[in-house]
Every structure is written in C-alpha cells, then in structure tokens.
N, CA, C, O and the ligand as a Tripos MOL2 file, in Angstrom:
@<TRIPOS>MOLECULE
protein
  257   255    65     0     0
PROTEIN
NO_CHARGES

@<TRIPOS>ATOM
      1 N           2.4620   -0.3950   13.7310 N.3       1 MET1
      2 CA          1.7730   -0.6600   12.4610 C.3       1 MET1
      3 C           1.3720    0.6720   11.8010 C.2       1 MET1
      4 O           0.8970    1.6050   12.4490 O.2       1 MET1
      5 N           1.5900    0.7050   10.4930 N.am      2 ALA2
      6 CA          1.1320    1.8960    9.7450 C.3       2 ALA2
      7 C          -0.1380    1.5920    9.0300 C.2       2 ALA2
      8 O          -0.3690    0.4580    8.6100 O.2       2 ALA2
      9 N          -0.9830    2.6060    8.8810 N.am      3 ARG3
     10 CA         -2.2220    2.4280    8.1600 C.3       3 ARG3
     11 C          -2.3300    3.5490    7.1170 C.2       3 ARG3
     12 O          -2.1960    4.7250    7.4540 O.2       3 ARG3
     13 N          -2.5670    3.1940    5.8820 N.am      4 ILE4
     14 CA         -2.7020    4.2340    4.8780 C.3       4 ILE4
     15 C          -4.0320    3.9820    4.1240 C.2       4 ILE4
     16 O          -4.5020    2.8540    3.9790 O.2       4 ILE4
     17 N          -4.5910    5.0950    3.6650 N.am      5 LYS5
     18 CA         -5.8030    5.0720    2.9140 C.3       5 LYS5
     19 C          -5.4650    5.1390    1.4420 C.2       5 LYS5
     20 O          -4.7000    6.0060    1.0190 O.2       5 LYS5
     21 N          -6.0320    4.2230    0.6480 N.am      6 ILE6
     22 CA         -5.6950    4.1560   -0.7700 C.3       6 ILE6
     23 C          -6.9490    4.3000   -1.6410 C.2       6 ILE6
     24 O          -7.9430    3.5980   -1.4560 O.2       6 ILE6
     25 N          -6.8640    5.2420   -2.6050 N.am      7 LYS7
     26 CA         -8.0040    5.4230   -3.4880 C.3       7 LYS7
     27 C          -7.7500    4.6580   -4.8150 C.2       7 LYS7
     28 O          -6.6380    4.6230   -5.3410 O.2       7 LYS7
     29 N          -8.8430    4.0510   -5.3190 N.am      8 GLY8
     30 CA         -8.7800    3.4370   -6.6220 C.3       8 GLY8
     31 C          -8.8250    1.9420   -6.6850 C.2       8 GLY8
     32 O          -8.8600    1.3740   -7.7760 O.2       8 GLY8
     33 N          -8.8280    1.2620   -5.5160 N.am      9 MET9
     34 CA         -8.8670   -0.1790   -5.5250 C.3       9 MET9
     35 C         -10.3250   -0.6290   -5.7050 C.2       9 MET9
     36 O         -11.2280   -0.1900   -4.9920 O.2       9 MET9
     37 N         -10.5220   -1.5420   -6.7080 N.am     10 THR10
     38 CA        -11.8920   -1.9820   -6.9730 C.3      10 THR10
     39 C         -12.0960   -3.4880   -6.9090 C.2      10 THR10
     40 O         -13.2310   -3.9540   -6.8080 O.2      10 THR10
     41 N         -11.0070   -4.2580   -6.9660 N.am     11 CYS11
     42 CA        -11.1660   -5.6960   -6.9730 C.3      11 CYS11
     43 C          -9.9120   -6.3810   -6.3730 C.2      11 CYS11
     44 O          -8.9820   -5.7000   -5.9390 O.2      11 CYS11
     45 N          -9.8960   -7.6770   -6.3520 N.am     12 ASN12
     46 CA         -8.8260   -8.4160   -5.7410 C.3      12 ASN12
     47 C          -7.4850   -8.2720   -6.5310 C.2      12 ASN12
     48 O          -6.3960   -8.4520   -5.9860 O.2      12 ASN12
     49 N          -7.6270   -7.9390   -7.8390 N.am     13 HIS13
     50 CA         -6.4340   -7.6700   -8.6090 C.3      13 HIS13
     51 C          -5.7170   -6.4490   -8.0530 C.2      13 HIS13
     52 O          -4.4940   -6.4110   -7.9200 O.2      13 HIS13
     53 N          -6.5410   -5.4510   -7.7330 N.am     14 CYS14
     54 CA         -5.9740   -4.2030   -7.1640 C.3      14 CYS14
     55 C          -5.2990   -4.4800   -5.8380 C.2      14 CYS14
     56 O          -4.2300   -3.9440   -5.5470 O.2      14 CYS14
     57 N          -5.9380   -5.3310   -5.0280 N.am     15 VAL15
     58 CA         -5.3670   -5.6810   -3.7650 C.3      15 VAL15
     59 C          -3.9700   -6.3270   -3.9490 C.2      15 VAL15
     60 O          -3.0200   -6.0210   -3.2290 O.2      15 VAL15
     61 N          -3.8960   -7.2320   -4.9440 N.am     16 MET16
     62 CA         -2.6470   -7.9030   -5.2330 C.3      16 MET16
     63 C          -1.5520   -6.9000   -5.6710 C.2      16 MET16
     64 O          -0.4020   -6.9480   -5.2340 O.2      16 MET16
     65 N          -1.9870   -6.0060   -6.5510 N.am     17 ALA17
     66 CA         -1.0590   -4.9760   -7.0760 C.3      17 ALA17
     67 C          -0.5180   -4.0950   -5.9780 C.2      17 ALA17
     68 O           0.6810   -3.8230   -5.9270 O.2      17 ALA17
     69 N          -1.4000   -3.6450   -5.0910 N.am     18 VAL18
     70 CA         -0.9900   -2.7810   -3.9480 C.3      18 VAL18
     71 C          -0.0990   -3.5480   -2.9840 C.2      18 VAL18
     72 O           0.9120   -3.0380   -2.5010 O.2      18 VAL18
     73 N          -0.4970   -4.7800   -2.7160 N.am     19 THR19
     74 CA          0.2750   -5.6230   -1.7970 C.3      19 THR19
     75 C           1.7050   -5.8420   -2.3370 C.2      19 THR19
     76 O           2.6870   -5.7660   -1.5980 O.2      19 THR19
     77 N           1.7830   -6.1120   -3.6390 N.am     20 LYS20
     78 CA          3.0710   -6.3430   -4.2680 C.3      20 LYS20
     79 C           3.9170   -5.0890   -4.2120 C.2      20 LYS20
     80 O           5.1010   -5.1360   -3.8800 O.2      20 LYS20
     81 N           3.2980   -3.9710   -4.5400 N.am     21 ALA21
     82 CA          4.0100   -2.6660   -4.5610 C.3      21 ALA21
     83 C           4.6110   -2.3820   -3.1830 C.2      21 ALA21
     84 O           5.7800   -2.0170   -3.0590 O.2      21 ALA21
     85 N           3.7870   -2.5580   -2.1600 N.am     22 LEU22
     86 CA          4.2410   -2.2620   -0.7760 C.3      22 LEU22
     87 C           5.3660   -3.2050   -0.3480 C.2      22 LEU22
     88 O           6.3480   -2.7990    0.2740 O.2      22 LEU22
     89 N           5.1830   -4.4930   -0.7080 N.am     23 ASN23
     90 CA          6.2040   -5.4780   -0.3210 C.3      23 ASN23
     91 C           7.5360   -5.2040   -0.9770 C.2      23 ASN23
     92 O           8.5710   -5.6420   -0.4730 O.2      23 ASN23
     93 N           7.5390   -4.4900   -2.0930 N.am     24 GLU24
     94 CA          8.7850   -4.2080   -2.8270 C.3      24 GLU24
     95 C           9.6160   -3.0660   -2.1680 C.2      24 GLU24
     96 O          10.7870   -2.8580   -2.4880 O.2      24 GLU24
     97 N           8.9610   -2.3540   -1.2510 N.am     25 ILE25
     98 CA          9.6540   -1.2560   -0.5630 C.3      25 ILE25
     99 C          10.4660   -1.8210    0.6230 C.2      25 ILE25
    100 O           9.9790   -2.5630    1.4760 O.2      25 ILE25
    101 N          11.7370   -1.4050    0.5990 N.am     26 GLU26
    102 CA         12.6230   -1.9070    1.6630 C.3      26 GLU26
    103 C          12.1510   -1.4830    3.0420 C.2      26 GLU26
    104 O          11.8410   -0.3140    3.2710 O.2      26 GLU26
    105 N          12.0960   -2.4400    3.9600 N.am     27 GLY27
    106 CA         11.7610   -2.1360    5.3280 C.3      27 GLY27
    107 C          10.3020   -2.4210    5.6470 C.2      27 GLY27
    108 O           9.9100   -2.4620    6.8140 O.2      27 GLY27
    109 N           9.5050   -2.6180    4.6150 N.am     28 ILE28
    110 CA          8.0620   -2.9080    4.8360 C.3      28 ILE28
    111 C           7.8540   -4.4190    4.8340 C.2      28 ILE28
    112 O           8.3750   -5.1550    3.9960 O.2      28 ILE28
    113 N           7.0480   -4.8450    5.8380 N.am     29 ARG29
    114 CA          6.6670   -6.2630    5.9030 C.3      29 ARG29
    115 C           5.2550   -6.4080    6.4710 C.2      29 ARG29
    116 O           4.6350   -5.4370    6.9040 O.2      29 ARG29
    117 N           4.7750   -7.6250    6.4560 N.am     30 ASP30
    118 CA          3.4100   -7.8940    6.9690 C.3      30 ASP30
    119 C           2.3620   -7.0090    6.3660 C.2      30 ASP30
    120 O           1.5500   -6.4160    7.0750 O.2      30 ASP30
    121 N           2.3780   -6.9180    5.0390 N.am     31 VAL31
    122 CA          1.4120   -6.0580    4.3530 C.3      31 VAL31
    123 C           0.0110   -6.7450    4.3270 C.2      31 VAL31
    124 O          -0.1390   -7.9200    3.9910 O.2      31 VAL31
    125 N          -0.9900   -5.9260    4.7050 N.am     32 LYS32
    126 CA         -2.3490   -6.3990    4.5590 C.3      32 LYS32
    127 C          -3.1930   -5.3150    3.9580 C.2      32 LYS32
    128 O          -3.0920   -4.1490    4.3410 O.2      32 LYS32
    129 N          -4.0250   -5.6930    3.0170 N.am     33 VAL33
    130 CA         -4.8490   -4.6690    2.3110 C.3      33 VAL33
    131 C          -6.3200   -5.0510    2.4980 C.2      33 VAL33
    132 O          -6.7440   -6.1870    2.2850 O.2      33 VAL33
    133 N          -7.0670   -4.0200    2.9110 N.am     34 ASP34
    134 CA         -8.5370   -4.2060    3.1000 C.3      34 ASP34
    135 C          -9.2170   -3.5070    1.9470 C.2      34 ASP34
    136 O          -9.2450   -2.2790    1.8800 O.2      34 ASP34
    137 N          -9.7730   -4.3080    1.0270 N.am     35 LEU35
    138 CA        -10.3890   -3.7600   -0.1940 C.3      35 LEU35
    139 C         -11.6320   -2.9380    0.1690 C.2      35 LEU35
    140 O         -11.7930   -1.8300   -0.3430 O.2      35 LEU35
    141 N         -12.4820   -3.4290    1.0060 N.am     36 GLU36
    142 CA        -13.7340   -2.7510    1.3480 C.3      36 GLU36
    143 C         -13.4790   -1.3750    1.9510 C.2      36 GLU36
    144 O         -14.1370   -0.3950    1.6030 O.2      36 GLU36
    145 N         -12.5220   -1.3240    2.8500 N.am     37 LYS37
    146 CA        -12.2190   -0.0400    3.5160 C.3      37 LYS37
    147 C         -11.2790    0.8320    2.7080 C.2      37 LYS37
    148 O         -11.1550    2.0280    2.9720 O.2      37 LYS37
    149 N         -10.6150    0.2400    1.7220 N.am     38 GLY38
    150 CA         -9.6540    0.9700    0.9340 C.3      38 GLY38
    151 C          -8.4320    1.3650    1.7670 C.2      38 GLY38
    152 O          -7.9070    2.4740    1.6680 O.2      38 GLY38
    153 N          -8.0150    0.4270    2.5700 N.am     39 GLU39
    154 CA         -6.8640    0.7020    3.4670 C.3      39 GLU39
    155 C          -5.8050   -0.3660    3.3370 C.2      39 GLU39
    156 O          -6.0770   -1.5120    2.9780 O.2      39 GLU39
    157 N          -4.5860    0.0460    3.6390 N.am     40 ALA40
    158 CA         -3.4540   -0.9130    3.6920 C.3      40 ALA40
    159 C          -2.7550   -0.7550    5.0060 C.2      40 ALA40
    160 O          -2.6560    0.3430    5.5540 O.2      40 ALA40
    161 N          -2.2710   -1.8650    5.5050 N.am     41 PHE41
    162 CA         -1.5910   -1.9000    6.7970 C.3      41 PHE41
    163 C          -0.2310   -2.5380    6.6070 C.2      41 PHE41
    164 O          -0.0990   -3.4690    5.8130 O.2      41 PHE41
    165 N           0.7630   -2.0750    7.2960 N.am     42 PHE42
    166 CA          2.0580   -2.7680    7.2120 C.3      42 PHE42
    167 C           2.8970   -2.4220    8.4610 C.2      42 PHE42
    168 O           2.6670   -1.4460    9.1760 O.2      42 PHE42
    169 N           3.8670   -3.2900    8.6540 N.am     43 GLU43
    170 CA          4.8560   -3.0980    9.7100 C.3      43 GLU43
    171 C           6.0820   -2.5540    9.0200 C.2      43 GLU43
    172 O           6.3380   -2.8770    7.8600 O.2      43 GLU43
    173 N           6.8370   -1.7380    9.7120 N.am     44 GLY44
    174 CA          8.0450   -1.2280    9.1430 C.3      44 GLY44
    175 C           8.6200   -0.0520    9.8940 C.2      44 GLY44
    176 O           7.8910    0.8350   10.3370 O.2      44 GLY44
    177 N           9.9320   -0.0480   10.0350 N.am     45 LYS45
    178 CA         10.5960    1.0210   10.7350 C.3      45 LYS45
    179 C          11.2360    1.9660    9.7110 C.2      45 LYS45
    180 O          11.7340    1.5250    8.6750 O.2      45 LYS45
    181 N          11.2190    3.2450   10.0060 N.am     46 CYS46
    182 CA         11.9100    4.2260    9.1650 C.3      46 CYS46
    183 C          11.4550    4.1460    7.7370 C.2      46 CYS46
    184 O          12.2680    4.2610    6.8190 O.2      46 CYS46
    185 N          10.1560    3.9470    7.5260 N.am     47 VAL47
    186 CA          9.6380    3.9460    6.1700 C.3      47 VAL47
    187 C           9.2780    5.3430    5.7190 C.2      47 VAL47
    188 O           8.4940    6.0360    6.3670 O.2      47 VAL47
    189 N           9.8510    5.7480    4.6100 N.am     48 ASP48
    190 CA          9.6040    7.0630    4.0360 C.3      48 ASP48
    191 C           8.2630    7.0950    3.3560 C.2      48 ASP48
    192 O           8.0920    6.4660    2.3120 O.2      48 ASP48
    193 N           7.3040    7.8070    3.9120 N.am     49 MET49
    194 CA          5.9540    7.8080    3.3720 C.3      49 MET49
    195 C           5.8920    8.3450    1.9230 C.2      49 MET49
    196 O           4.9980    8.0000    1.1490 O.2      49 MET49
    197 N           6.8570    9.1840    1.5970 N.am     50 GLU50
    198 CA          6.8910    9.7390    0.2340 C.3      50 GLU50
    199 C           7.2100    8.6180   -0.7800 C.2      50 GLU50
    200 O           6.7020    8.6110   -1.9010 O.2      50 GLU50
    201 N           8.0660    7.6720   -0.3490 N.am     51 ILE51
    202 CA          8.4030    6.5340   -1.1720 C.3      51 ILE51
    203 C           7.1430    5.6860   -1.3550 C.2      51 ILE51
    204 O           6.8380    5.2400   -2.4610 O.2      51 ILE51
    205 N           6.4260    5.4720   -0.2730 N.am     52 VAL52
    206 CA          5.1630    4.7010   -0.3650 C.3      52 VAL52
    207 C           4.1700    5.3660   -1.2860 C.2      52 VAL52
    208 O           3.5010    4.7120   -2.0860 O.2      52 VAL52
    209 N           4.0850    6.6680   -1.1640 N.am     53 ARG53
    210 CA          3.1550    7.4130   -2.0350 C.3      53 ARG53
    211 C           3.4740    7.2500   -3.5100 C.2      53 ARG53
    212 O           2.5910    6.9950   -4.3290 O.2      53 ARG53
    213 N           4.7370    7.4000   -3.8320 N.am     54 VAL54
    214 CA          5.1990    7.2930   -5.2130 C.3      54 VAL54
    215 C           5.0210    5.8800   -5.7550 C.2      54 VAL54
    216 O           4.5970    5.6890   -6.8950 O.2      54 VAL54
    217 N           5.3530    4.8860   -4.9190 N.am     55 LYS55
    218 CA          5.2420    3.5040   -5.3040 C.3      55 LYS55
    219 C           3.7830    3.1280   -5.6410 C.2      55 LYS55
    220 O           3.4890    2.4900   -6.6520 O.2      55 LYS55
    221 N           2.9080    3.5550   -4.7490 N.am     56 ILE56
    222 CA          1.4600    3.3100   -4.9710 C.3      56 ILE56
    223 C           0.9460    3.9660   -6.2350 C.2      56 ILE56
    224 O           0.1440    3.4080   -6.9840 O.2      56 ILE56
    225 N           1.4330    5.1540   -6.4370 N.am     57 LYS57
    226 CA          1.0550    5.9360   -7.6140 C.3      57 LYS57
    227 C           1.4890    5.2020   -8.8850 C.2      57 LYS57
    228 O           0.7320    5.1100   -9.8510 O.2      57 LYS57
    229 N           2.6950    4.6930   -8.8690 N.am     58 LYS58
    230 CA          3.2230    3.9830  -10.0140 C.3      58 LYS58
    231 C           2.4460    2.7250  -10.2990 C.2      58 LYS58
    232 O           2.3810    2.2830  -11.4460 O.2      58 LYS58
    233 N           1.8510    2.1350   -9.2720 N.am     59 ALA59
    234 CA          1.0360    0.9160   -9.3900 C.3      59 ALA59
    235 C          -0.3350    1.2780   -9.9520 C.2      59 ALA59
    236 O          -1.0810    0.4080  -10.4020 O.2      59 ALA59
    237 N          -0.6620    2.5830   -9.9220 N.am     60 GLY60
    238 CA         -1.9540    3.0210  -10.4630 C.3      60 GLY60
    239 C          -2.9880    3.4330   -9.4810 C.2      60 GLY60
    240 O          -4.1640    3.5940   -9.8050 O.2      60 GLY60
    241 N          -2.5230    3.6040   -8.2480 N.am     61 TYR61
    242 CA         -3.4580    4.0120   -7.1550 C.3      61 TYR61
    243 C          -2.9900    5.2300   -6.4600 C.2      61 TYR61
    244 O          -1.9210    5.7570   -6.7720 O.2      61 TYR61
    245 N          -3.7770    5.7070   -5.5020 N.am     62 GLU62
    246 CA         -3.3940    6.9500   -4.8510 C.3      62 GLU62
    247 C          -3.5460    6.8680   -3.3460 C.2      62 GLU62
    248 O          -4.5720    6.4300   -2.8260 O.2      62 GLU62
    249 N          -2.5020    7.2980   -2.6620 N.am     63 VAL63
    250 CA         -2.5690    7.3730   -1.1970 C.3      63 VAL63
    251 C          -3.2770    8.6930   -0.8780 C.2      63 VAL63
    252 O          -2.8720    9.7690   -1.3180 O.2      63 VAL63
    253 N          -4.3430    8.5650   -0.1020 N.am     64 VAL64
    254 CA         -5.1270    9.8090    0.2260 C.3      64 VAL64
    255 C          -5.0210   10.0950    1.7390 C.2      64 VAL64
    256 O          -5.5920   11.0720    2.2230 O.2      64 VAL64
    257 CU         -8.8720   -4.2360   -9.4710 Cu       65 CU65
@<TRIPOS>BOND
     1     1     2 1
     2     2     3 1
     3     3     4 2
     4     3     5 am
     5     5     6 1
     6     6     7 1
     7     7     8 2
     8     7     9 am
     9     9    10 1
    10    10    11 1
    11    11    12 2
    12    11    13 am
    13    13    14 1
    14    14    15 1
    15    15    16 2
    16    15    17 am
    17    17    18 1
    18    18    19 1
    19    19    20 2
    20    19    21 am
    21    21    22 1
    22    22    23 1
    23    23    24 2
    24    23    25 am
    25    25    26 1
    26    26    27 1
    27    27    28 2
    28    27    29 am
    29    29    30 1
    30    30    31 1
    31    31    32 2
    32    31    33 am
    33    33    34 1
    34    34    35 1
    35    35    36 2
    36    35    37 am
    37    37    38 1
    38    38    39 1
    39    39    40 2
    40    39    41 am
    41    41    42 1
    42    42    43 1
    43    43    44 2
    44    43    45 am
    45    45    46 1
    46    46    47 1
    47    47    48 2
    48    47    49 am
    49    49    50 1
    50    50    51 1
    51    51    52 2
    52    51    53 am
    53    53    54 1
    54    54    55 1
    55    55    56 2
    56    55    57 am
    57    57    58 1
    58    58    59 1
    59    59    60 2
    60    59    61 am
    61    61    62 1
    62    62    63 1
    63    63    64 2
    64    63    65 am
    65    65    66 1
    66    66    67 1
    67    67    68 2
    68    67    69 am
    69    69    70 1
    70    70    71 1
    71    71    72 2
    72    71    73 am
    73    73    74 1
    74    74    75 1
    75    75    76 2
    76    75    77 am
    77    77    78 1
    78    78    79 1
    79    79    80 2
    80    79    81 am
    81    81    82 1
    82    82    83 1
    83    83    84 2
    84    83    85 am
    85    85    86 1
    86    86    87 1
    87    87    88 2
    88    87    89 am
    89    89    90 1
    90    90    91 1
    91    91    92 2
    92    91    93 am
    93    93    94 1
    94    94    95 1
    95    95    96 2
    96    95    97 am
    97    97    98 1
    98    98    99 1
    99    99   100 2
   100    99   101 am
   101   101   102 1
   102   102   103 1
   103   103   104 2
   104   103   105 am
   105   105   106 1
   106   106   107 1
   107   107   108 2
   108   107   109 am
   109   109   110 1
   110   110   111 1
   111   111   112 2
   112   111   113 am
   113   113   114 1
   114   114   115 1
   115   115   116 2
   116   115   117 am
   117   117   118 1
   118   118   119 1
   119   119   120 2
   120   119   121 am
   121   121   122 1
   122   122   123 1
   123   123   124 2
   124   123   125 am
   125   125   126 1
   126   126   127 1
   127   127   128 2
   128   127   129 am
   129   129   130 1
   130   130   131 1
   131   131   132 2
   132   131   133 am
   133   133   134 1
   134   134   135 1
   135   135   136 2
   136   135   137 am
   137   137   138 1
   138   138   139 1
   139   139   140 2
   140   139   141 am
   141   141   142 1
   142   142   143 1
   143   143   144 2
   144   143   145 am
   145   145   146 1
   146   146   147 1
   147   147   148 2
   148   147   149 am
   149   149   150 1
   150   150   151 1
   151   151   152 2
   152   151   153 am
   153   153   154 1
   154   154   155 1
   155   155   156 2
   156   155   157 am
   157   157   158 1
   158   158   159 1
   159   159   160 2
   160   159   161 am
   161   161   162 1
   162   162   163 1
   163   163   164 2
   164   163   165 am
   165   165   166 1
   166   166   167 1
   167   167   168 2
   168   167   169 am
   169   169   170 1
   170   170   171 1
   171   171   172 2
   172   171   173 am
   173   173   174 1
   174   174   175 1
   175   175   176 2
   176   175   177 am
   177   177   178 1
   178   178   179 1
   179   179   180 2
   180   179   181 am
   181   181   182 1
   182   182   183 1
   183   183   184 2
   184   183   185 am
   185   185   186 1
   186   186   187 1
   187   187   188 2
   188   187   189 am
   189   189   190 1
   190   190   191 1
   191   191   192 2
   192   191   193 am
   193   193   194 1
   194   194   195 1
   195   195   196 2
   196   195   197 am
   197   197   198 1
   198   198   199 1
   199   199   200 2
   200   199   201 am
   201   201   202 1
   202   202   203 1
   203   203   204 2
   204   203   205 am
   205   205   206 1
   206   206   207 1
   207   207   208 2
   208   207   209 am
   209   209   210 1
   210   210   211 1
   211   211   212 2
   212   211   213 am
   213   213   214 1
   214   214   215 1
   215   215   216 2
   216   215   217 am
   217   217   218 1
   218   218   219 1
   219   219   220 2
   220   219   221 am
   221   221   222 1
   222   222   223 1
   223   223   224 2
   224   223   225 am
   225   225   226 1
   226   226   227 1
   227   227   228 2
   228   227   229 am
   229   229   230 1
   230   230   231 1
   231   231   232 2
   232   231   233 am
   233   233   234 1
   234   234   235 1
   235   235   236 2
   236   235   237 am
   237   237   238 1
   238   238   239 1
   239   239   240 2
   240   239   241 am
   241   241   242 1
   242   242   243 1
   243   243   244 2
   244   243   245 am
   245   245   246 1
   246   246   247 1
   247   247   248 2
   248   247   249 am
   249   249   250 1
   250   250   251 1
   251   251   252 2
   252   251   253 am
   253   253   254 1
   254   254   255 1
   255   255   256 2
@<TRIPOS>SUBSTRUCTURE
     1 MET1         2 RESIDUE 1 A MET
     2 ALA2         6 RESIDUE 1 A ALA
     3 ARG3        10 RESIDUE 1 A ARG
     4 ILE4        14 RESIDUE 1 A ILE
     5 LYS5        18 RESIDUE 1 A LYS
     6 ILE6        22 RESIDUE 1 A ILE
     7 LYS7        26 RESIDUE 1 A LYS
     8 GLY8        30 RESIDUE 1 A GLY
     9 MET9        34 RESIDUE 1 A MET
    10 THR10       38 RESIDUE 1 A THR
    11 CYS11       42 RESIDUE 1 A CYS
    12 ASN12       46 RESIDUE 1 A ASN
    13 HIS13       50 RESIDUE 1 A HIS
    14 CYS14       54 RESIDUE 1 A CYS
    15 VAL15       58 RESIDUE 1 A VAL
    16 MET16       62 RESIDUE 1 A MET
    17 ALA17       66 RESIDUE 1 A ALA
    18 VAL18       70 RESIDUE 1 A VAL
    19 THR19       74 RESIDUE 1 A THR
    20 LYS20       78 RESIDUE 1 A LYS
    21 ALA21       82 RESIDUE 1 A ALA
    22 LEU22       86 RESIDUE 1 A LEU
    23 ASN23       90 RESIDUE 1 A ASN
    24 GLU24       94 RESIDUE 1 A GLU
    25 ILE25       98 RESIDUE 1 A ILE
    26 GLU26      102 RESIDUE 1 A GLU
    27 GLY27      106 RESIDUE 1 A GLY
    28 ILE28      110 RESIDUE 1 A ILE
    29 ARG29      114 RESIDUE 1 A ARG
    30 ASP30      118 RESIDUE 1 A ASP
    31 VAL31      122 RESIDUE 1 A VAL
    32 LYS32      126 RESIDUE 1 A LYS
    33 VAL33      130 RESIDUE 1 A VAL
    34 ASP34      134 RESIDUE 1 A ASP
    35 LEU35      138 RESIDUE 1 A LEU
    36 GLU36      142 RESIDUE 1 A GLU
    37 LYS37      146 RESIDUE 1 A LYS
    38 GLY38      150 RESIDUE 1 A GLY
    39 GLU39      154 RESIDUE 1 A GLU
    40 ALA40      158 RESIDUE 1 A ALA
    41 PHE41      162 RESIDUE 1 A PHE
    42 PHE42      166 RESIDUE 1 A PHE
    43 GLU43      170 RESIDUE 1 A GLU
    44 GLY44      174 RESIDUE 1 A GLY
    45 LYS45      178 RESIDUE 1 A LYS
    46 CYS46      182 RESIDUE 1 A CYS
    47 VAL47      186 RESIDUE 1 A VAL
    48 ASP48      190 RESIDUE 1 A ASP
    49 MET49      194 RESIDUE 1 A MET
    50 GLU50      198 RESIDUE 1 A GLU
    51 ILE51      202 RESIDUE 1 A ILE
    52 VAL52      206 RESIDUE 1 A VAL
    53 ARG53      210 RESIDUE 1 A ARG
    54 VAL54      214 RESIDUE 1 A VAL
    55 LYS55      218 RESIDUE 1 A LYS
    56 ILE56      222 RESIDUE 1 A ILE
    57 LYS57      226 RESIDUE 1 A LYS
    58 LYS58      230 RESIDUE 1 A LYS
    59 ALA59      234 RESIDUE 1 A ALA
    60 GLY60      238 RESIDUE 1 A GLY
    61 TYR61      242 RESIDUE 1 A TYR
    62 GLU62      246 RESIDUE 1 A GLU
    63 VAL63      250 RESIDUE 1 A VAL
    64 VAL64      254 RESIDUE 1 A VAL
    65 CU65       257 GROUP 0 **** ****
C-alpha cells in the first residue's frame, strides 16, 4: 500500500476529486482518502509517483 500526503483538501468534494484523479491512473486501485489527515492510500504496482504528482496537481491539489 502506498500513502501520500496531499495539501489543499478541505471538504468531501475535494476527497471525491482526489479519489477520482487517483482512480484514473493506470495500475492504481483501492483508493482511500483521509480528509482529516490529508492523506491518500492506494494499492498499485509500478506506479510512477511523478504521474501521481502531476495528476493531483491537475485536480487542484498538491502532493507534499
Ligand atoms: Cu473541497
């Protein structure tokens, strides 16, 4: 399981947006987002973290 810290999530809409963005990345599954902690978890093999970073950025948030 991978865990990333995300800056900028403030409500459930943000959680949905981040979840959707992560789910759109090939190889990522079982996405869970913790709004309070500002963290996202997912399963996935050979996931390029740079792709994750860019995808999150495009959704309007930032991987920290
Ligand atoms: Cu929000």
